[in-house]
Structures are given as C-alpha cells and as structure tokens.
C-alpha positions as CSV (number, residue, x, y, z in Angstrom):
1,X,-7.2,-9.5,5.7
2,X,-10.7,-8.7,4.2
3,X,-11.6,-5.9,6.7
4,X,-8.1,-4.0,6.6
5,X,-8.1,-4.3,2.5
6,X,-11.5,-2.8,2.5
7,X,-10.2,0.1,4.5
8,X,-7.3,0.6,2.3
9,X,-10.0,0.9,-0.6
10,X,-11.6,3.5,1.3
11,X,-8.3,5.3,1.8
12,X,-7.6,5.3,-1.9
13,X,-10.8,6.7,-2.8
14,X,-10.7,9.3,-0.1
15,X,-7.3,10.2,-1.3
16,X,-8.4,10.5,-4.9
17,X,-11.3,12.8,-4.3
18,X,-10.2,15.4,-1.2
19,X,-7.8,17.7,0.0
20,X,-5.3,14.9,0.9
21,X,-4.3,14.5,-2.7
22,X,-1.0,16.7,-1.9
23,X,-0.3,14.5,0.9
24,X,-0.4,11.4,-1.1
25,X,1.5,13.2,-4.0
26,X,4.4,13.6,-1.3
27,X,4.3,9.8,-0.3
28,X,4.5,9.1,-4.2
29,X,7.5,11.5,-4.7
30,X,9.4,9.7,-2.0
31,X,8.9,6.4,-3.6
32,X,9.9,7.3,-7.1
33,X,13.0,9.1,-5.6
34,X,13.8,6.0,-3.7
35,X,13.1,3.8,-6.5
36,X,15.1,5.7,-8.9
37,X,17.9,5.8,-6.5
38,X,18.2,2.2,-5.9
39,X,17.5,0.8,-9.5
40,X,18.1,3.4,-11.8
41,X,16.2,6.1,-13.7
42,X,14.9,4.4,-16.5
43,X,11.3,2.7,-15.7
44,X,11.7,0.1,-18.6
45,X,14.7,-1.5,-16.6
46,X,13.5,-0.9,-13.2
47,X,10.1,-2.5,-12.0
48,X,9.8,-0.7,-9.0
49,X,10.2,2.5,-10.5
50,X,7.8,1.7,-13.1
51,X,5.3,0.8,-10.6
52,X,5.7,3.9,-8.8
53,X,5.4,6.0,-12.0
54,X,2.2,4.2,-13.0
55,X,0.8,4.8,-9.5
56,X,1.7,8.5,-9.7
57,X,0.0,8.7,-13.3
58,X,-3.1,7.0,-12.0
59,X,-3.2,9.9,-9.4
60,X,-3.0,12.3,-11.9
61,X,0.2,13.6,-10.8
62,X,2.0,16.2,-13.2
63,X,4.6,14.7,-15.5
64,X,6.9,17.3,-14.4
65,X,6.7,16.2,-10.5
66,X,7.6,12.9,-11.6
67,X,10.4,13.7,-13.8
68,X,12.2,15.7,-11.0
69,X,11.7,13.0,-8.6
70,X,13.5,10.6,-10.7
71,X,16.2,12.9,-11.2
72,X,16.6,13.4,-7.5
73,X,16.7,9.9,-7.1
74,X,19.6,9.5,-9.8
75,X,21.5,12.4,-8.2
76,X,21.1,14.7,-11.7
77,X,19.4,17.3,-9.2
78,X,19.9,18.0,-5.7
79,X,17.3,16.7,-3.1
80,X,16.7,15.0,0.4
81,X,18.4,11.8,1.2
82,X,15.6,9.4,2.0
83,X,16.1,6.0,3.7
84,X,13.6,3.3,3.9
85,X,12.9,2.0,7.6
86,X,10.3,-0.6,8.6
87,X,8.6,-0.9,12.1
88,X,6.6,-3.4,13.7
89,X,4.0,-3.1,16.3
90,X,0.6,-4.1,17.9
91,X,-2.8,-2.3,17.5
92,X,-6.0,-2.7,19.3
93,X,-7.3,-6.3,19.6
94,X,-3.5,-7.6,19.4
95,X,-3.5,-6.9,15.7
96,X,-0.1,-7.0,14.1
97,X,1.0,-4.0,12.2
98,X,3.8,-3.8,9.7
99,X,4.6,-0.2,8.9
100,X,7.0,0.9,5.9
101,X,8.5,4.3,6.0
102,X,10.6,6.5,3.8
103,X,12.1,9.3,5.8
104,X,15.0,11.9,6.1
105,X,15.2,11.3,9.9
106,X,14.6,8.1,11.4
107,X,14.9,9.4,14.9
108,X,11.8,11.7,14.3
109,X,10.2,8.9,12.5
110,X,10.2,6.4,15.1
111,X,9.3,9.1,17.9
112,X,6.3,10.1,15.8
113,X,4.9,6.3,15.1
114,X,5.6,5.5,18.9
115,X,3.3,8.3,20.0
116,X,0.7,7.7,17.5
117,X,0.6,3.8,18.5
118,X,0.6,4.9,22.2
119,X,-2.4,7.5,21.7
120,X,-4.5,5.0,19.8
121,X,-4.1,2.0,22.2
122,X,-1.1,0.3,20.1
123,X,2.4,-0.4,20.8
124,X,5.7,-0.5,19.2
125,X,7.5,-4.1,18.7
126,X,11.0,-5.2,18.1
127,X,12.3,-6.1,14.7
128,X,10.9,-9.3,13.7
129,X,8.1,-9.3,16.2
130,X,5.3,-9.6,13.5
131,X,6.9,-10.0,10.2
132,X,6.7,-13.6,10.3
133,X,2.9,-13.2,10.1
134,X,3.1,-11.7,6.6
135,X,4.0,-12.9,3.2
136,X,5.3,-10.4,0.7
137,X,3.0,-10.5,-2.4
138,X,1.8,-8.6,-5.4
139,X,-1.9,-7.4,-5.5
140,X,-3.7,-5.9,-8.5
141,X,-7.1,-4.2,-7.9
142,X,-9.7,-4.5,-10.7
143,X,-12.9,-2.9,-11.2
144,X,-15.3,-5.6,-10.8
145,X,-18.0,-3.9,-12.7
146,X,-16.1,-4.0,-15.8
147,X,-15.1,-7.5,-16.4
148,X,-16.7,-11.0,-16.1
149,X,-15.0,-12.8,-13.1
150,X,-14.7,-16.1,-14.6
151,X,-12.8,-14.6,-17.6
152,X,-10.8,-12.4,-15.3
153,X,-9.8,-15.2,-13.0
154,X,-8.7,-17.4,-16.1
155,X,-6.6,-14.6,-17.6
156,X,-4.9,-13.9,-14.0
157,X,-4.2,-17.7,-13.5
158,X,-3.0,-18.0,-17.0
159,X,-0.8,-15.2,-16.4
160,X,0.7,-16.8,-13.4
161,X,-1.3,-15.3,-10.6
162,X,-1.9,-17.3,-7.5
163,X,-5.5,-16.3,-6.6
164,X,-8.2,-13.9,-7.7
165,X,-11.1,-12.8,-5.0
166,X,-13.8,-10.5,-4.9
167,X,-14.5,-7.8,-2.4
168,X,-17.4,-5.9,-3.0
169,X,-17.0,-4.2,-6.2
170,X,-13.1,-5.2,-6.6
171,X,-11.1,-8.1,-7.8
172,X,-8.0,-8.5,-6.1
173,X,-5.5,-10.6,-7.8
174,X,-2.6,-12.0,-5.9
175,X,0.8,-13.0,-7.4
176,X,4.2,-13.9,-5.9
177,X,6.7,-11.2,-6.1
178,X,8.7,-12.7,-9.2
179,X,5.4,-12.8,-11.1
180,X,3.8,-9.5,-10.1
181,X,5.0,-7.3,-13.3
182,X,4.7,-10.3,-15.8
183,X,0.8,-10.7,-14.6
184,X,0.2,-7.0,-14.8
185,X,1.7,-7.2,-18.4
186,X,-0.5,-10.2,-19.3
187,X,-3.8,-8.6,-18.0
188,X,-3.1,-5.5,-19.9
189,X,-2.2,-7.4,-23.0
190,X,-5.7,-8.9,-22.6
191,X,-7.5,-5.5,-22.4
192,X,-8.1,-5.6,-18.6
193,X,-7.2,-2.2,-17.1
194,X,-6.3,-2.4,-13.2
195,X,-7.0,0.5,-10.7
196,X,-3.9,-0.1,-8.9
197,X,-1.2,-2.6,-8.4
198,X,1.1,-2.8,-5.3
199,X,3.6,-5.1,-3.4
200,X,2.0,-5.7,-0.2
201,X,2.5,-7.8,3.1
202,X,-0.3,-10.3,3.1
203,X,-1.3,-11.9,6.4
204,X,-1.1,-15.6,6.8
205,X,-4.0,-15.5,9.3
206,X,-6.1,-12.7,10.5
207,X,-7.4,-11.5,14.0
208,X,-11.0,-10.4,14.3
209,X,-11.7,-6.9,15.3
210,X,-15.3,-5.7,16.4
211,X,-16.9,-3.0,18.2
212,X,-15.0,-0.3,20.1
213,X,-12.0,-2.2,19.4
214,X,-12.4,-2.0,15.6
215,X,-13.2,1.8,16.0
216,X,-9.8,2.4,18.0
217,X,-8.1,0.5,15.2
218,X,-9.3,2.2,12.4
219,X,-8.5,5.5,14.0
220,X,-4.9,4.2,14.4
221,X,-4.6,3.1,10.8
222,X,-5.9,6.6,9.7
223,X,-3.3,8.2,11.8
224,X,-0.4,6.2,10.6
225,X,-1.7,6.8,7.0
226,X,-1.5,10.6,7.5
227,X,2.0,10.5,8.8
228,X,4.3,12.2,6.4
229,X,7.1,9.6,6.5
230,X,4.5,6.6,6.6
231,X,4.4,4.9,2.9
232,X,2.2,1.9,3.7
233,X,0.6,0.2,6.7
234,X,-0.2,-3.4,6.6
235,X,-2.1,-5.4,9.4
236,X,-3.9,-8.8,10.0
237,X,-7.2,-7.3,11.0
238,X,-10.6,-8.7,10.0
239,X,-12.5,-5.4,10.8
240,X,-16.2,-6.1,11.3
241,X,-18.7,-4.2,8.5
242,X,-20.3,-2.0,10.9
243,X,-17.1,-0.1,11.8
244,X,-15.9,-0.1,8.3
245,X,-19.5,1.4,7.2
246,X,-19.0,4.1,9.9
247,X,-15.6,5.0,8.9
248,X,-16.5,5.4,5.1
249,X,-19.3,7.7,5.9
C-alpha cells in the first residue's frame, strides 16, 4: 500500500496547487450533495457530511458553494440526481483496483472507465472480483514535522486507532469505521491538526510493481483520478520509488 498511498499524497498536493482545483471542487460538491441526501443536511448529525464539509473547507472551497451543495442534496434547491456506483478491475502487474464513482449517468461512466482501463493496460472485472482484497478503514493524515511520533502514536491509540505509521513526512493513522470520527475528535482535542481524513479501502496485501509496469500503472491511476465521475481509486499496489519520484517531478 505504501506506493499507492504516496501517489495519493502527491495527487493531493498537486490538486491544492494547480489548475485542477476546479476539478477537485466538482468531486467535493458531488460528495457533499450525496452525503446530504443520504443522511440529512446537518453536519452535526451526519458524520459523512461533516467529513465532506471539512474536506471542502480544507481545500478552500467557498462557503456558499458548500451551502448550495447541501441544499441540492436535501432537495431545498433543484440539482442533478447523482448515484453512487462502484467498479472493480485490474491494472498493469495484476494490481487490484476498486473505483468509487458518483454519477448522473452510469452508462456513460462505465464506458469511460472501461476505455481508460483498456487504454492503459487494465481491464474491468465483475462485481466482487477484487473487493475481498480490501478492508474499509478510516485514515487520518498528519504532518509529521509538527508533532512527535511517540506522542502522536499514544494519542491515536488511546483514542481508539488501530495503528499509526510514517510515510516520508506524513503520519497515517488507521482506524476501524466505527471509531473514525471519535479518533478525529480526540486528536483535535489534543491539539493535533490533521491535513486530511478519509474512509478508504485498505488492501490486505500488496502487489509490487516496478519499472515500465509501474509507469503504466501511475498513468492509469492519474487518468482515473482525472475522470469527472470518479471520486476515489483504491489499489493494492506497492509502487517502486523510482516511478513515484518521476511522477512527482
């Protein structure tokens, strides 16, 4: 998982600093809309919406955009009717891919995903073909330069986290789904500010991908991330450092 999570961090930094911010806002607005539709428009009583709003604020989305997205979700104003659809498939090197989308046209979305996978050496699988290789977990990302590792580890474990590991300059705190929001709140009460929190599909085991296959995989992940309807892409790839370094440059 290390390679793919590093790639995810690279993507987050790029999204925060380049012309793709508008594309990121589109994805965040869809998530807010669906979260409000499914659980109501009050973030205090809707953990998924609270997470989506916090993520949007961290990305500097204007408050009026957030409010409009919530109202579209609750039906207070008219908007597009989105549905959540998950796709499973494979990438170069036999890597498993779990692709979460929010779409207003599932036929369009599956056609686009199939095209992207085919173009970059991947393939679409049947429902359930790779999901068994992942566990649903909460992940909280903390700037390691700001906090002592032992103290952060202790705070996270006392709050109910399962694990903390360091990848380069980031602590990644892993929780079960039930404890996800409680751990966030406990860390905040300890004065620990996190960069991002998300529910992710964490692989039970990883597949090492190197050289040309790693480069092809990164291009595939990039293309999927850039697709309008794709919200998140999870993989079980352990991508070699040379490929990651080239992609980050």
